[in-house]
DOVEXMAR-943971 format. One record per residue (C-alpha): residue number from 1; residue in one letter; chain; y, z, x. Coordinates in steps of 0.2 Angstrom, whole numbers, always signed. Example, Ala and Ser with C-alpha at 12.3 -4.5 7.8 and 13.67 -1.06 7.14 Angstrom:
<nodes>
[1 A A [-22 +39 +62]]
[2 S A [-5 +36 +68]]
</nodes>
This chain:
<nodes>
[1 X A [+856 -459 +242]]
[2 X A [+852 -456 +260]]
[3 X A [+853 -473 +270]]
[4 X A [+841 -466 +283]]
[5 X A [+828 -461 +270]]
[6 X A [+829 -478 +261]]
[7 X A [+827 -487 +278]]
[8 X A [+812 -476 +282]]
[9 X A [+804 -480 +265]]
[10 X A [+808 -499 +266]]
[11 X A [+801 -500 +284]]
[12 X A [+785 -491 +279]]
[13 X A [+782 -502 +265]]
[14 X A [+786 -518 +274]]
[15 X A [+775 -513 +289]]
[16 X A [+760 -510 +276]]
[17 X A [+764 -527 +268]]
[18 X A [+764 -536 +284]]
[19 X A [+748 -528 +291]]
[20 X A [+739 -530 +274]]
[21 X A [+738 -511 +271]]
[22 X A [+749 -510 +256]]
[23 X A [+737 -505 +241]]
[24 X A [+739 -519 +228]]
[25 X A [+729 -519 +212]]
[26 X A [+715 -532 +208]]
[27 X A [+716 -542 +193]]
[28 X A [+703 -535 +180]]
[29 X A [+686 -544 +180]]
[30 X A [+689 -550 +162]]
[31 X A [+705 -559 +166]]
[32 X A [+696 -568 +180]]
[33 X A [+682 -573 +168]]
[34 X A [+694 -579 +155]]
[35 X A [+704 -589 +168]]
[36 X A [+688 -597 +175]]
[37 X A [+682 -601 +157]]
[38 X A [+698 -609 +152]]
[39 X A [+699 -619 +168]]
[40 X A [+681 -626 +165]]
[41 X A [+682 -642 +155]]
[42 X A [+664 -640 +150]]
[43 X A [+666 -622 +143]]
[44 X A [+666 -621 +124]]
[45 X A [+677 -610 +113]]
[46 X A [+661 -600 +109]]
[47 X A [+659 -596 +128]]
[48 X A [+678 -591 +129]]
[49 X A [+676 -580 +114]]
[50 X A [+661 -572 +121]]
[51 X A [+670 -567 +137]]
[52 X A [+685 -560 +127]]
[53 X A [+675 -549 +116]]
[54 X A [+668 -539 +130]]
[55 X A [+685 -530 +129]]
[56 X A [+688 -523 +112]]
[57 X A [+706 -519 +115]]
[58 X A [+710 -536 +122]]
[59 X A [+701 -544 +107]]
[60 X A [+711 -534 +94]]
[61 X A [+727 -538 +103]]
[62 X A [+724 -557 +103]]
[63 X A [+720 -556 +84]]
[64 X A [+736 -547 +82]]
[65 X A [+746 -560 +92]]
[66 X A [+737 -574 +82]]
[67 X A [+744 -567 +66]]
[68 X A [+762 -564 +72]]
[69 X A [+776 -574 +65]]
[70 X A [+776 -584 +81]]
[71 X A [+759 -593 +76]]
[72 X A [+762 -594 +57]]
[73 X A [+747 -599 +48]]
[74 X A [+741 -599 +30]]
[75 X A [+725 -590 +33]]
[76 X A [+724 -573 +41]]
[77 X A [+715 -572 +57]]
[78 X A [+701 -559 +57]]
[79 X A [+690 -564 +72]]
[80 X A [+692 -568 +91]]
[81 X A [+685 -586 +88]]
[82 X A [+698 -589 +75]]
[83 X A [+712 -582 +86]]
[84 X A [+706 -593 +101]]
[85 X A [+706 -609 +89]]
[86 X A [+724 -605 +83]]
[87 X A [+732 -600 +99]]
[88 X A [+724 -613 +110]]
[89 X A [+715 -610 +127]]
[90 X A [+731 -610 +138]]
[91 X A [+740 -598 +127]]
[92 X A [+725 -587 +127]]
[93 X A [+724 -587 +146]]
[94 X A [+742 -582 +147]]
[95 X A [+742 -569 +134]]
[96 X A [+726 -561 +142]]
[97 X A [+735 -560 +159]]
[98 X A [+750 -552 +150]]
[99 X A [+740 -539 +141]]
[100 X A [+729 -534 +156]]
[101 X A [+744 -533 +167]]
[102 X A [+752 -521 +155]]
[103 X A [+736 -511 +154]]
[104 X A [+734 -510 +172]]
[105 X A [+749 -499 +175]]
[106 X A [+749 -482 +166]]
[107 X A [+764 -472 +172]]
[108 X A [+761 -454 +174]]
[109 X A [+779 -447 +176]]
[110 X A [+795 -449 +165]]
[111 X A [+804 -459 +179]]
[112 X A [+791 -471 +182]]
[113 X A [+787 -473 +163]]
[114 X A [+806 -477 +160]]
[115 X A [+806 -490 +174]]
[116 X A [+789 -498 +168]]
[117 X A [+796 -500 +150]]
[118 X A [+812 -508 +157]]
[119 X A [+801 -520 +168]]
[120 X A [+790 -525 +153]]
[121 X A [+805 -527 +141]]
[122 X A [+814 -538 +154]]
[123 X A [+798 -548 +159]]
[124 X A [+794 -552 +141]]
[125 X A [+812 -558 +138]]
[126 X A [+812 -569 +153]]
[127 X A [+795 -576 +148]]
[128 X A [+801 -581 +131]]
[129 X A [+817 -589 +138]]
[130 X A [+807 -598 +151]]
[131 X A [+796 -605 +138]]
[132 X A [+811 -611 +128]]
[133 X A [+819 -619 +144]]
[134 X A [+803 -627 +150]]
[135 X A [+808 -644 +143]]
[136 X A [+824 -645 +154]]
[137 X A [+813 -647 +169]]
[138 X A [+798 -656 +161]]
[139 X A [+787 -641 +164]]
[140 X A [+773 -635 +152]]
[141 X A [+780 -622 +141]]
[142 X A [+764 -611 +143]]
[143 X A [+766 -612 +162]]
[144 X A [+784 -607 +161]]
[145 X A [+780 -592 +150]]
[146 X A [+767 -586 +162]]
[147 X A [+779 -588 +177]]
[148 X A [+793 -579 +168]]
[149 X A [+781 -565 +163]]
[150 X A [+776 -562 +181]]
[151 X A [+792 -566 +190]]
[152 X A [+795 -547 +194]]
[153 X A [+777 -542 +196]]
[154 X A [+781 -535 +213]]
[155 X A [+791 -521 +204]]
[156 X A [+774 -513 +199]]
[157 X A [+766 -508 +215]]
[158 X A [+783 -500 +220]]
[159 X A [+784 -490 +204]]
[160 X A [+766 -485 +207]]
[161 X A [+769 -480 +225]]
[162 X A [+784 -469 +219]]
[163 X A [+772 -458 +210]]
[164 X A [+765 -452 +226]]
[165 X A [+782 -451 +236]]
[166 X A [+792 -436 +230]]
[167 X A [+809 -443 +238]]
[168 X A [+808 -458 +227]]
[169 X A [+804 -449 +211]]
[170 X A [+818 -437 +214]]
[171 X A [+831 -451 +217]]
[172 X A [+830 -465 +204]]
[173 X A [+844 -474 +212]]
[174 X A [+834 -475 +228]]
[175 X A [+819 -481 +219]]
[176 X A [+829 -494 +210]]
[177 X A [+836 -500 +227]]
[178 X A [+819 -501 +235]]
[179 X A [+813 -511 +221]]
[180 X A [+828 -523 +222]]
[181 X A [+825 -526 +240]]
[182 X A [+806 -528 +240]]
[183 X A [+800 -534 +223]]
[184 X A [+801 -553 +227]]
[185 X A [+791 -551 +243]]
[186 X A [+778 -540 +236]]
[187 X A [+777 -550 +220]]
[188 X A [+773 -566 +230]]
[189 X A [+759 -557 +240]]
[190 X A [+752 -549 +224]]
[191 X A [+751 -566 +215]]
[192 X A [+743 -574 +230]]
[193 X A [+730 -561 +230]]
[194 X A [+727 -564 +212]]
[195 X A [+725 -583 +216]]
[196 X A [+739 -588 +205]]
[197 X A [+745 -606 +207]]
[198 X A [+757 -610 +221]]
[199 X A [+772 -614 +210]]
[200 X A [+771 -597 +201]]
[201 X A [+770 -588 +218]]
[202 X A [+786 -597 +222]]
[203 X A [+794 -591 +207]]
[204 X A [+790 -573 +211]]
[205 X A [+797 -576 +229]]
[206 X A [+812 -587 +225]]
[207 X A [+819 -582 +208]]
[208 X A [+833 -572 +215]]
[209 X A [+838 -584 +229]]
[210 X A [+852 -590 +218]]
[211 X A [+859 -603 +230]]
[212 X A [+842 -612 +231]]
[213 X A [+843 -630 +229]]
[214 X A [+828 -641 +234]]
[215 X A [+837 -657 +230]]
[216 X A [+822 -664 +221]]
[217 X A [+817 -663 +203]]
[218 X A [+820 -646 +194]]
[219 X A [+805 -635 +195]]
[220 X A [+798 -618 +188]]
[221 X A [+809 -608 +200]]
[222 X A [+824 -616 +192]]
[223 X A [+818 -612 +175]]
[224 X A [+814 -594 +178]]
[225 X A [+830 -591 +188]]
[226 X A [+841 -597 +174]]
[227 X A [+830 -588 +161]]
[228 X A [+832 -572 +172]]
[229 X A [+851 -574 +173]]
[230 X A [+852 -577 +154]]
[231 X A [+842 -562 +150]]
[232 X A [+855 -551 +158]]
[233 X A [+869 -559 +149]]
[234 X A [+880 -545 +142]]
[235 X A [+871 -531 +151]]
[236 X A [+875 -519 +164]]
[237 X A [+865 -526 +179]]
[238 X A [+872 -534 +195]]
[239 X A [+865 -551 +190]]
[240 X A [+875 -550 +174]]
[241 X A [+891 -553 +185]]
[242 X A [+885 -569 +193]]
[243 X A [+895 -584 +187]]
[244 X A [+882 -596 +181]]
[245 X A [+893 -611 +187]]
[246 X A [+890 -606 +205]]
[247 X A [+871 -606 +203]]
[248 X A [+863 -624 +207]]
[249 X A [+848 -621 +195]]
[250 X A [+859 -623 +180]]
[251 X A [+866 -640 +186]]
[252 X A [+848 -645 +191]]
[253 X A [+842 -641 +173]]
[254 X A [+857 -649 +165]]
[255 X A [+861 -633 +156]]
[256 X A [+879 -629 +150]]
[257 X A [+884 -613 +159]]
[258 X A [+896 -609 +144]]
[259 X A [+882 -607 +132]]
[260 X A [+868 -594 +131]]
[261 X A [+851 -601 +126]]
[262 X A [+847 -585 +117]]
[263 X A [+862 -588 +105]]
[264 X A [+857 -606 +101]]
[265 X A [+852 -608 +83]]
[266 X A [+837 -619 +87]]
[267 X A [+830 -608 +101]]
[268 X A [+836 -590 +98]]
[269 X A [+824 -586 +84]]
[270 X A [+809 -593 +93]]
[271 X A [+813 -584 +109]]
[272 X A [+814 -567 +99]]
[273 X A [+797 -571 +91]]
[274 X A [+789 -575 +107]]
[275 X A [+796 -559 +116]]
[276 X A [+790 -549 +101]]
[277 X A [+772 -556 +102]]
[278 X A [+771 -553 +120]]
[279 X A [+779 -535 +120]]
[280 X A [+771 -526 +105]]
</nodes>
């Protein structure tokens, strides 16, 4: 890897980011409509269903999720309105964001396809673990799931940019290094553009600031930071080498640093089910 080439690419991306010239995707219209409808206390299930059914692929995916082991029911779900009723409005909103973010990025090269698949596998794992850990910080499980799902969202604009930069496509190590350095900053900018809540934008910006310790009550950043580290347990990733007992977020959440939440009997199965529902 050429240090000068990396510096040149980083400087270019940072300059574009600082001057609002970096091309960032817009959240699809259907996602915005679903979010507005869910957040409107006067909107009915019928109105939410009407918005969702404007997108056939989205409708089919929500029905599939509502029939997953995660949401076991005695009756098979065969319509969007039944799916919305079973899932609940907040879970519908989060799943819609999940599905549409996945659909927005369609890699066109082997390298970017590989990185996108890794991104999605990791994001769904962190989302599932974050949901399981939410109670340690008195956070809403659905909000924690969404925060975990988008914590690395800044990776995607860099992957997309790589398809137009030959040097990045030819050098996967260089591309990964650029992603590692910029994804938190780009992620926070992207989520702000999408008008996400401030606490979720903070997750994208701060989840790798491992010595972060606000001194107050634990928050979503603590939850996702711990989930992120736990997701790398036993894997060949630099964050897998971080001693958990050196990360204040574990103590703030009151989580035993000797135990992986994924291996706990009462949470491991639900984590796997949630990840499967989000990923497939």
